[in-house]
Z-matrix of the N, CA and C atoms (Angstrom, degrees):
N
C 1 1.414
C 2 1.415 1 113.21
N 3 1.357 2 117.15 1 137.95
C 4 1.498 3 121.26 2 -177.17
C 5 1.536 4 108.18 3 -68.64
N 6 1.246 5 114.53 4 130.64
C 7 1.455 6 116.30 5 174.17
C 8 1.561 7 109.43 6 -130.62
N 9 1.355 8 121.09 7 -0.94
C 10 1.443 9 124.02 8 170.34
C 11 1.524 10 115.32 9 55.91
N 12 1.332 11 112.62 10 38.35
C 13 1.535 12 121.23 11 173.32
C 14 1.530 13 108.53 12 66.32
N 15 1.281 14 115.28 13 43.74
C 16 1.425 15 123.32 14 177.41
C 17 1.480 16 117.03 15 94.44
N 18 1.359 17 112.95 16 -0.13
C 19 1.484 18 119.30 17 177.16
C 20 1.532 19 113.08 18 -86.98
N 21 1.350 20 119.54 19 130.68
C 22 1.381 21 119.01 20 -179.49
C 23 1.588 22 114.00 21 -64.18
N 24 1.248 23 120.52 22 156.00
C 25 1.424 24 126.11 23 175.63
C 26 1.556 25 107.49 24 -77.89
N 27 1.338 26 117.30 25 124.20
C 28 1.502 27 119.04 26 173.05
C 29 1.470 28 111.30 27 -90.52
N 30 1.333 29 116.49 28 117.36
C 31 1.501 30 124.08 29 178.08
C 32 1.464 31 106.62 30 -112.69
N 33 1.347 32 116.37 31 132.08
C 34 1.419 33 124.65 32 176.87
C 35 1.672 34 103.94 33 -105.21
N 36 1.307 35 110.89 34 118.22
C 37 1.526 36 118.95 35 175.01
C 38 1.483 37 105.74 36 -104.17
N 39 1.352 38 114.95 37 120.04
C 40 1.395 39 124.88 38 174.38
C 41 1.485 40 108.29 39 -105.21
N 42 1.327 41 122.97 40 98.61
C 43 1.425 42 128.27 41 -171.08
C 44 1.577 43 110.15 42 -153.04
N 45 1.337 44 116.97 43 131.78
C 46 1.344 45 118.48 44 -177.68
C 47 1.613 46 109.23 45 -100.52
N 48 1.313 47 117.71 46 -10.43
C 49 1.488 48 118.34 47 -177.34
C 50 1.513 49 108.02 48 -94.09
N 51 1.401 50 114.04 49 118.28
C 52 1.516 51 118.27 50 -174.48
C 53 1.557 52 109.34 51 -60.06
N 54 1.377 53 120.59 52 -33.92
C 55 1.384 54 123.01 53 -176.19
C 56 1.528 55 110.52 54 -64.56
N 57 1.397 56 116.64 55 -43.37
C 58 1.465 57 118.87 56 176.97
C 59 1.418 58 113.24 57 -69.59
N 60 1.355 59 123.36 58 -28.82
C 61 1.443 60 127.22 59 171.32
C 62 1.548 61 110.14 60 -58.55
N 63 1.317 62 113.46 61 -48.96
C 64 1.448 63 119.68 62 -177.13
C 65 1.570 64 109.69 63 -62.61
N 66 1.283 65 112.67 64 -40.17
C 67 1.462 66 120.43 65 -178.69
C 68 1.551 67 110.39 66 -63.10
N 69 1.306 68 116.35 67 -48.65
C 70 1.513 69 121.66 68 176.42
C 71 1.502 70 111.56 69 -60.46
N 72 1.396 71 115.46 70 -42.55
C 73 1.381 72 119.60 71 179.19
C 74 1.581 73 113.23 72 -57.95
N 75 1.352 74 113.12 73 -44.15
C 76 1.423 75 123.70 74 -179.55
C 77 1.525 76 111.23 75 -63.65
N 78 1.264 77 115.47 76 -43.66
C 79 1.518 78 122.16 77 -177.14
C 80 1.528 79 103.83 78 -65.09
N 81 1.328 80 123.06 79 -49.44
C 82 1.373 81 127.34 80 -173.73
C 83 1.511 82 109.10 81 -66.48
N 84 1.307 83 118.90 82 -41.17
C 85 1.451 84 119.48 83 -178.28
C 86 1.515 85 111.67 84 -72.50
N 87 1.316 86 121.16 85 -22.06
C 88 1.450 87 124.66 86 -179.52
C 89 1.562 88 107.61 87 -89.78
N 90 1.392 89 117.87 88 -9.87
C 91 1.424 90 116.61 89 176.62
C 92 1.527 91 111.48 90 -83.90
N 93 1.303 92 114.57 91 175.88
C 94 1.519 93 120.43 92 -177.63
C 95 1.532 94 106.81 93 -96.96
N 96 1.345 95 115.50 94 9.04
C 97 1.482 96 117.76 95 -174.88
C 98 1.506 97 109.22 96 -89.49
N 99 1.292 98 117.05 97 126.87
C 100 1.496 99 124.63 98 -179.79
C 101 1.519 100 104.93 99 -79.47
N 102 1.333 101 120.46 100 105.96
C 103 1.428 102 125.50 101 -176.13
C 104 1.549 103 114.29 102 -134.74
N 105 1.339 104 109.65 103 162.45
C 106 1.455 105 117.39 104 171.16
C 107 1.499 106 102.62 105 -128.21
N 108 1.361 107 111.59 106 111.89
C 109 1.444 108 120.75 107 175.96
C 110 1.539 109 115.39 108 -85.56
N 111 1.273 110 120.84 109 124.03
C 112 1.445 111 128.69 110 179.02
C 113 1.470 112 107.40 111 -109.30
N 114 1.317 113 122.47 112 130.74
C 115 1.472 114 121.94 113 -172.44
C 116 1.445 115 105.97 114 -126.39
N 117 1.373 116 116.48 115 131.10
C 118 1.514 117 122.22 116 169.87
C 119 1.461 118 104.79 117 -126.32
N 120 1.257 119 117.15 118 159.44
C 121 1.517 120 120.44 119 -171.66
C 122 1.613 121 115.91 120 -113.09
N 123 1.254 122 113.73 121 1.36
C 124 1.439 123 116.93 122 175.61
C 125 1.523 124 114.28 123 -150.92
N 126 1.331 125 120.04 124 164.72
C 127 1.376 126 126.25 125 -174.38
C 128 1.517 127 113.66 126 -64.64
N 129 1.292 128 119.03 127 -33.87
C 130 1.498 129 121.09 128 -179.78
C 131 1.560 130 108.05 129 -69.86
N 132 1.355 131 116.42 130 -40.71
C 133 1.474 132 117.54 131 179.11
C 134 1.480 133 109.63 132 -66.28
N 135 1.337 134 119.49 133 -35.29
C 136 1.427 135 121.64 134 179.45
C 137 1.516 136 113.39 135 -59.49
N 138 1.397 137 113.57 136 -43.50
C 139 1.400 138 118.74 137 -179.69
C 140 1.514 139 110.48 138 -68.11
N 141 1.355 140 117.53 139 -38.34
C 142 1.527 141 118.77 140 177.88
C 143 1.518 142 107.46 141 -64.36
N 144 1.281 143 117.00 142 -38.77
C 145 1.458 144 117.54 143 179.00
C 146 1.503 145 114.91 144 -63.03
N 147 1.281 146 120.29 145 -50.20
C 148 1.428 147 123.72 146 179.25
C 149 1.547 148 114.06 147 -66.06
N 150 1.286 149 113.11 148 -33.38
C 151 1.487 150 118.74 149 177.38
C 152 1.540 151 114.87 150 -87.42
N 153 1.337 152 113.85 151 -6.29
C 154 1.488 153 123.55 152 175.55
C 155 1.515 154 106.93 153 60.99
N 156 1.285 155 116.39 154 57.60
C 157 1.430 156 123.69 155 178.34
C 158 1.523 157 114.17 156 -116.41
N 159 1.311 158 115.07 157 161.04
C 160 1.441 159 117.53 158 174.16
C 161 1.511 160 112.92 159 54.26
N 162 1.353 161 115.60 160 -136.72
C 163 1.538 162 116.62 161 -174.68
C 164 1.509 163 107.85 162 -65.79
N 165 1.317 164 121.83 163 -13.79
C 166 1.526 165 121.41 164 -178.89
C 167 1.531 166 111.32 165 -103.68
N 168 1.319 167 115.64 166 27.72
C 169 1.472 168 121.05 167 178.53
C 170 1.535 169 113.42 168 -56.15
N 171 1.322 170 113.54 169 -33.99
C 172 1.468 171 120.52 170 -176.34
C 173 1.541 172 112.87 171 -95.22
N 174 1.249 173 119.34 172 12.35
C 175 1.476 174 124.06 173 -168.67
C 176 1.531 175 109.46 174 -78.21
N 177 1.319 176 116.60 175 143.32
C 178 1.405 177 118.41 176 179.83
C 179 1.518 178 111.52 177 -73.57
N 180 1.317 179 118.77 178 159.27
C 181 1.460 180 120.96 179 170.06
C 182 1.452 181 109.81 180 -70.20
N 183 1.291 182 120.01 181 123.13
C 184 1.505 183 118.75 182 -179.83
C 185 1.473 184 112.20 183 -72.28
N 186 1.315 185 113.70 184 141.41
C 187 1.503 186 123.06 185 176.05
C 188 1.564 187 107.47 186 -77.53
N 189 1.309 188 115.63 187 -24.24
C 190 1.439 189 120.26 188 -175.09
C 191 1.573 190 108.83 189 -154.90
N 192 1.266 191 113.23 190 141.08
C 193 1.556 192 118.20 191 173.59
C 194 1.533 193 108.93 192 -115.77
N 195 1.304 194 114.18 193 124.58
C 196 1.495 195 121.63 194 170.64
C 197 1.539 196 106.87 195 -99.90
N 198 1.243 197 114.32 196 113.46
C 199 1.446 198 117.99 197 -171.70
C 200 1.513 199 120.27 198 -118.35
N 201 1.172 200 120.94 199 119.69
C 202 1.494 201 126.40 200 174.52
C 203 1.529 202 109.44 201 -75.81
N 204 1.344 203 118.87 202 145.63
C 205 1.452 204 120.63 203 -174.79
C 206 1.545 205 107.26 204 -86.84
N 207 1.256 206 120.60 205 -37.77
C 208 1.452 207 123.93 206 -170.68
C 209 1.464 208 110.31 207 -96.77
N 210 1.377 209 117.05 208 88.80
C 211 1.388 210 124.72 209 -171.11
C 212 1.446 211 110.72 210 -123.57
N 213 1.380 212 119.72 211 144.94
C 214 1.566 213 117.93 212 172.42
C 215 1.525 214 110.36 213 -74.18
N 216 1.347 215 109.81 214 162.35
C 217 1.380 216 124.19 215 176.08
C 218 1.561 217 115.28 216 71.64
N 219 1.374 218 119.85 217 -46.91
C 220 1.397 219 125.37 218 176.42
C 221 1.459 220 105.73 219 -151.60
N 222 1.426 221 116.56 220 127.07
C 223 1.340 222 121.74 221 -173.74
C 224 1.501 223 113.94 222 -68.86
N 225 1.324 224 119.83 223 160.62
C 226 1.463 225 123.62 224 175.32
C 227 1.550 226 110.90 225 -62.00
N 228 1.333 227 115.72 226 -31.86
C 229 1.450 228 117.73 227 174.96
C 230 1.481 229 112.85 228 -62.23
N 231 1.386 230 116.28 229 -41.36
C 232 1.446 231 121.37 230 177.08
C 233 1.447 232 113.24 231 -63.41
N 234 1.378 233 113.89 232 -44.78
C 235 1.442 234 120.12 233 178.41
C 236 1.625 235 109.56 234 -58.50
N 237 1.214 236 115.46 235 -50.59
C 238 1.460 237 121.87 236 -178.96
C 239 1.533 238 108.37 237 -59.40
N 240 1.321 239 121.83 238 -44.49
C 241 1.521 240 120.64 239 179.83
C 242 1.489 241 108.03 240 -64.19
N 243 1.323 242 120.77 241 -43.75
C 244 1.534 243 123.02 242 -177.76
C 245 1.465 244 110.56 243 -64.96
N 246 1.327 245 121.69 244 -45.45
C 247 1.411 246 124.27 245 178.13
C 248 1.436 247 111.75 246 -61.33
N 249 1.321 248 119.45 247 -46.72
C 250 1.458 249 125.37 248 -176.33
C 251 1.523 250 116.04 249 -73.13
N 252 1.326 251 119.79 250 -16.00
C 253 1.375 252 124.93 251 175.50
C 254 1.493 253 114.94 252 -103.52
N 255 1.329 254 117.10 253 -0.78
C 256 1.429 255 121.47 254 -179.76
C 257 1.584 256 108.88 255 -91.74
N 258 1.339 257 119.31 256 124.79
C 259 1.459 258 119.73 257 -174.70
C 260 1.565 259 113.88 258 -56.72
N 261 1.378 260 116.74 259 -36.65
C 262 1.443 261 119.33 260 -176.87
C 263 1.546 262 111.64 261 -83.94
N 264 1.317 263 121.66 262 -13.81
C 265 1.450 264 123.21 263 -169.40
C 266 1.508 265 108.61 264 -113.25
N 267 1.233 266 121.13 265 -22.53
C 268 1.500 267 122.54 266 -168.96
C 269 1.537 268 113.73 267 -60.79
N 270 1.299 269 116.65 268 -18.20
C 271 1.504 270 115.80 269 -179.28
C 272 1.618 271 113.29 270 -85.85
N 273 1.320 272 112.19 271 -5.24
C 274 1.457 273 113.89 272 178.37
C 275 1.531 274 108.43 273 -79.26
N 276 1.375 275 116.17 274 125.75
C 277 1.487 276 120.85 275 -177.90
C 278 1.593 277 104.46 276 -65.66
N 279 1.276 278 113.42 277 139.51
C 280 1.533 279 121.58 278 174.72
C 281 1.534 280 108.14 279 -120.71
N 282 1.282 281 117.64 280 119.02
C 283 1.482 282 124.15 281 177.47
C 284 1.487 283 106.34 282 -105.05
N 285 1.310 284 119.46 283 117.45
C 286 1.402 285 123.76 284 -177.40
C 287 1.523 286 111.98 285 -83.79
N 288 1.264 287 121.52 286 132.09
C 289 1.420 288 124.58 287 177.25
C 290 1.564 289 106.54 288 -100.98
N 291 1.265 290 115.71 289 114.55
C 292 1.513 291 115.92 290 -172.98
C 293 1.565 292 109.73 291 -149.58
N 294 1.278 293 114.64 292 159.30
C 295 1.476 294 122.38 293 173.64
C 296 1.494 295 106.96 294 -117.12
N 297 1.416 296 118.00 295 14.78
C 298 1.445 297 118.96 296 -178.52
C 299 1.570 298 119.29 297 -79.65
N 300 1.214 299 116.23 298 174.88
C 301 1.481 300 122.91 299 -174.48
C 302 1.535 301 109.89 300 -73.36
N 303 1.359 302 115.43 301 161.33
C 304 1.468 303 124.13 302 179.49
C 305 1.568 304 110.67 303 -54.06
N 306 1.330 305 115.76 304 -34.80
C 307 1.513 306 116.50 305 179.38
C 308 1.484 307 111.76 306 -66.87
N 309 1.285 308 118.88 307 -35.56
C 310 1.461 309 123.49 308 -179.41
C 311 1.564 310 106.99 309 -71.97
N 312 1.347 311 117.65 310 -40.88
C 313 1.419 312 125.69 311 174.66
C 314 1.527 313 114.31 312 -53.74
N 315 1.356 314 111.69 313 -48.32
C 316 1.442 315 124.15 314 -177.94
C 317 1.559 316 105.71 315 -61.16
N 318 1.304 317 115.35 316 -45.03
C 319 1.528 318 120.41 317 179.30
C 320 1.541 319 110.09 318 -59.78
N 321 1.380 320 117.14 319 -44.17
C 322 1.440 321 120.72 320 -179.69
C 323 1.460 322 114.88 321 -64.51
N 324 1.330 323 116.73 322 -39.54
C 325 1.432 324 120.90 323 179.22
C 326 1.487 325 111.23 324 -66.89
N 327 1.356 326 117.17 325 -38.46
C 328 1.456 327 124.38 326 172.38
C 329 1.458 328 115.73 327 -59.18
N 330 1.384 329 109.95 328 -28.66
C 331 1.560 330 114.66 329 179.47
C 332 1.463 331 115.17 330 -89.51
N 333 1.375 332 116.61 331 -0.85
C 334 1.497 333 118.65 332 171.35
C 335 1.431 334 114.30 333 122.57
N 336 1.424 335 117.24 334 -4.29
C 337 1.510 336 116.79 335 -178.51
C 338 1.519 337 105.07 336 -65.63
N 339 1.361 338 114.31 337 147.41
C 340 1.488 339 116.82 338 178.47
C 341 1.539 340 106.67 339 -77.19
N 342 1.276 341 117.57 340 -34.47
C 343 1.466 342 117.68 341 -176.41
C 344 1.516 343 105.93 342 -168.14
N 345 1.263 344 115.91 343 168.85
C 346 1.498 345 124.68 344 176.06
C 347 1.524 346 108.97 345 -128.83
N 348 1.350 347 111.62 346 136.11
C 349 1.465 348 116.72 347 178.60
C 350 1.525 349 106.49 348 -119.18
N 351 1.380 350 115.06 349 127.88
C 352 1.362 351 120.37 350 -177.83
C 353 1.535 352 113.77 351 -75.42
N 354 1.371 353 119.54 352 133.07
C 355 1.430 354 120.78 353 173.70
C 356 1.523 355 106.95 354 -86.70
N 357 1.315 356 114.20 355 143.15
C 358 1.382 357 132.00 356 -12.44
C 359 1.502 358 111.13 357 -75.29
N 360 1.359 359 117.70 358 148.97
C 361 1.463 360 124.37 359 -175.26
C 362 1.397 361 112.86 360 -109.52
N 363 1.392 362 120.28 361 156.18
C 364 1.467 363 121.75 362 175.75
C 365 1.474 364 108.27 363 -86.69
N 366 1.341 365 118.80 364 158.29
C 367 1.415 366 122.97 365 178.22
C 368 1.460 367 111.33 366 -57.16
N 369 1.482 368 118.52 367 -51.64
C 370 1.429 369 119.85 368 -173.71
C 371 1.594 370 111.38 369 -70.69
N 372 1.283 371 119.71 370 -33.85
C 373 1.500 372 119.32 371 172.28
C 374 1.544 373 112.52 372 -59.53
N 375 1.292 374 112.93 373 -44.24
C 376 1.502 375 118.18 374 178.77
C 377 1.543 376 111.23 375 -59.40
N 378 1.312 377 116.27 376 -54.93
C 379 1.413 378 121.70 377 -175.68
C 380 1.538 379 109.88 378 -61.22
N 381 1.248 380 117.52 379 -40.95
C 382 1.537 381 123.24 380 179.83
C 383 1.487 382 108.02 381 -58.38
N 384 1.327 383 115.28 382 -48.66
C 385 1.556 384 118.37 383 -179.24
C 386 1.490 385 109.76 384 -64.29
N 387 1.392 386 120.76 385 -44.73
C 388 1.506 387 118.68 386 175.53
C 389 1.442 388 111.58 387 -58.82
N 390 1.300 389 119.73 388 -44.62
C 391 1.446 390 121.55 389 -178.30
C 392 1.511 391 112.91 390 -59.17
N 393 1.348 392 113.56 391 -33.77
C 394 1.471 393 118.06 392 -175.34
C 395 1.495 394 107.88 393 -64.32
N 396 1.288 395 123.32 394 -34.14
C 397 1.501 396 125.64 395 -174.07
C 398 1.506 397 112.89 396 -99.98
N 399 1.317 398 116.84 397 -7.44
C 400 1.466 399 115.37 398 178.70
C 401 1.598 400 109.20 399 -119.99
N 402 1.230 401 117.92 400 4.21
C 403 1.515 402 118.11 401 -177.42
C 404 1.578 403 106.50 402 -79.83
């Protein structure tokens, strides 16, 4: 597991459902991964965070983005497209959290998502996926 020489892993969770935020927080706190979870609740805030703009001017560059698709203000698809077409951001792995069909998942993978995790997800499945992109 990547620890960056003692540096915690910065994970950006883009999720508007408080229950899903709590679930991700619990999974990450139960894991052995030293991390800092940053949470924003809409697509516009996500882009401000990764671009380090506005109230997120001092934000760290995330090592991983966990992205819900159904977000207010700017959809997860739009966030994914903007991240994956930006020269400085496109190398950040984006794992999409979705309950959508295989067809939608295939579309997301073609758009640059590293992987898709079906909601609800199991603890072990979730940690394995995160480890894959941060190891």
